[in-house]
KERO-844370 format. One record per residue (C-alpha): residue number from 1; residue in three letters; x, y, z. Coordinates in Angstrom, 3 decimals, m for minus. Each point is the difference from the previous one (the first is absolute). Layout:
k NUM&r ALA&X X&Y Y&Z Z
...
***
This chain:
k 1&r MET&X m144.292&Y 109.490&Z 90.866
k 2&r TYR&X m3.554&Y m1.707&Z m0.829
k 3&r TYR&X 0.860&Y m0.511&Z m3.751
k 4&r LEU&X 3.138&Y m1.308&Z 1.099
k 5&r LEU&X m1.629&Y m2.632&Z 1.928
k 6&r ALA&X m2.808&Y m0.777&Z m2.729
k 7&r SER&X 2.861&Y m0.450&Z m2.637
k 8&r ILE&X 1.627&Y m2.625&Z 2.421
k 9&r ALA&X m3.405&Y m1.699&Z 0.405
k 10&r VAL&X m0.697&Y m0.095&Z m3.651
k 11&r ILE&X 3.693&Y m1.450&Z m0.681
k 12&r ALA&X m0.610&Y m2.655&Z 2.303
k 13&r ALA&X m3.418&Y m0.942&Z m0.945
k 14&r SER&X 1.212&Y m0.090&Z m3.799
k 15&r LEU&X 2.683&Y m2.357&Z 1.118
k 16&r VAL&X m2.567&Y m2.438&Z 1.836
k 17&r ALA&X m2.905&Y 0.510&Z m2.702
k 18&r GLY&X 2.691&Y m0.671&Z m2.803
k 19&r ASN&X 1.289&Y m3.215&Z 1.408
k 20&r ARG&X m3.657&Y m1.365&Z 0.650
k 21&r LEU&X m1.844&Y 1.246&Z m3.002
k 22&r SER&X 2.647&Y m1.453&Z m2.273
k 23&r LEU&X m0.784&Y m3.138&Z 0.773
k 24&r VAL&X m3.650&Y 0.358&Z 0.319
k 25&r LEU&X m1.120&Y 1.955&Z m2.965
k 26&r PRO&X 1.015&Y m2.182&Z m2.687
k 27&r ARG&X m2.121&Y m2.690&Z 1.611
k 28&r LEU&X m3.094&Y 1.790&Z m0.174
k 29&r HIS&X m0.239&Y 0.888&Z m3.889
k 30&r PRO&X 1.863&Y m0.773&Z m2.720
k 31&r LEU&X 0.248&Y 3.651&Z m1.033
k 32&r LEU&X 2.023&Y 0.651&Z 2.938
k 33&r ASN&X 2.527&Y m2.483&Z m0.763
k 34&r ARG&X 2.074&Y 2.890&Z m1.551
k 35&r LYS&X 3.509&Y 1.678&Z 0.806
k 36&r PRO&X m1.117&Y 2.778&Z 2.365
k 37&r PHE&X m2.342&Y m2.133&Z 2.006
k 38&r CYS&X 1.783&Y m3.417&Z 0.199
k 39&r CYS&X 3.756&Y 1.719&Z 0.297
k 40&r ARG&X 0.349&Y 1.016&Z 3.657
k 41&r PRO&X 2.749&Y 2.857&Z m0.581
k 42&r CYS&X m2.247&Y 1.361&Z m2.614
k 43&r LEU&X m3.280&Y m0.268&Z 2.009
k 44&r THR&X 1.988&Y 1.499&Z 3.071
k 45&r PHE&X 1.307&Y 2.886&Z m2.213
k 46&r HIS&X m3.348&Y 1.173&Z m1.395
k 47&r LEU&X m1.527&Y m0.243&Z 3.430
k 48&r VAL&X 2.828&Y 2.211&Z 1.633
k 49&r TRP&X m0.277&Y 2.596&Z m2.711
k 50&r MET&X m3.964&Y 0.216&Z 0.111
k 51&r GLY&X m0.239&Y 0.105&Z 3.637
k 52&r MET&X 2.681&Y 2.828&Z 0.125
k 53&r GLY&X m1.888&Y 1.598&Z m2.560
k 54&r ILE&X m3.106&Y m0.011&Z 2.217
k 55&r VAL&X 2.008&Y 1.101&Z 2.890
k 56&r SER&X 1.615&Y 3.087&Z m2.095
k 57&r PHE&X m3.154&Y 0.792&Z m1.260
k 58&r VAL&X m1.801&Y 0.292&Z 3.347
k 59&r GLY&X 2.929&Y 2.012&Z 1.392
k 60&r ALA&X 0.229&Y 2.182&Z m3.095
k 61&r CYS&X 3.691&Y m0.600&Z m0.312
k 62&r GLY&X 1.923&Y m1.071&Z m3.288
k 63&r SER&X 3.123&Y m0.866&Z 1.782
k 64&r ILE&X m1.597&Y m2.967&Z 1.823
k 65&r PHE&X m1.051&Y m1.356&Z m3.194
k 66&r LEU&X 3.674&Y 0.276&Z m1.332
k 67&r ALA&X 1.066&Y m1.453&Z 2.871
k 68&r GLY&X m2.427&Y m2.645&Z m0.062
k 69&r VAL&X 0.789&Y m1.169&Z m3.657
k 70&r ALA&X 3.859&Y 0.183&Z 0.935
k 71&r ILE&X m0.882&Y m2.168&Z 2.815
k 72&r ALA&X m2.165&Y m2.594&Z m2.023
k 73&r PHE&X 3.067&Y m0.152&Z m2.516
k 74&r VAL&X 2.093&Y m1.141&Z 2.731
k 75&r ILE&X m2.416&Y m2.475&Z 1.521
k 76&r PHE&X m0.157&Y m1.386&Z m3.462
k 77&r PHE&X 3.427&Y m0.720&Z m0.690
k 78&r ILE&X 0.372&Y m1.536&Z 3.713
k 79&r LEU&X m2.725&Y m2.367&Z m0.873
k 80&r ARG&X 0.835&Y m0.751&Z m3.383
k 81&r ARG&X 3.786&Y m1.019&Z 1.547
k 82&r ILE&X m1.583&Y m1.941&Z 2.762
k 83&r ASN&X m2.172&Y m1.896&Z m2.665
k 84&r ASN&X 2.797&Y m0.640&Z m2.271
k 85&r LYS&X 2.214&Y m1.370&Z 2.723
k 86&r LYS&X m2.965&Y m2.274&Z 0.978
k 87&r VAL&X 0.753&Y m3.932&Z m0.239
k 88&r THR&X m3.043&Y m1.807&Z m1.345
k 89&r LEU&X 0.097&Y m3.627&Z m0.040
***
């Protein structure tokens, strides 16, 4: 039960951090102005699977990691679709 709550917290924190950090990191240093750091879906994907990896390591459960990777892919494709539909002026 606690690992489920930790997983939900990791996903929520990754969504918020991916949204904010994808805008801030490229301004900090030119090396951070690359695809995984300035792309919101990519950064969120990597934050989710790494966070779920930590939760699964602490919980010693590989199925949590596999579920986290699957959730990370789903979130990636949803965010990529949202970014592609966004109208820019």
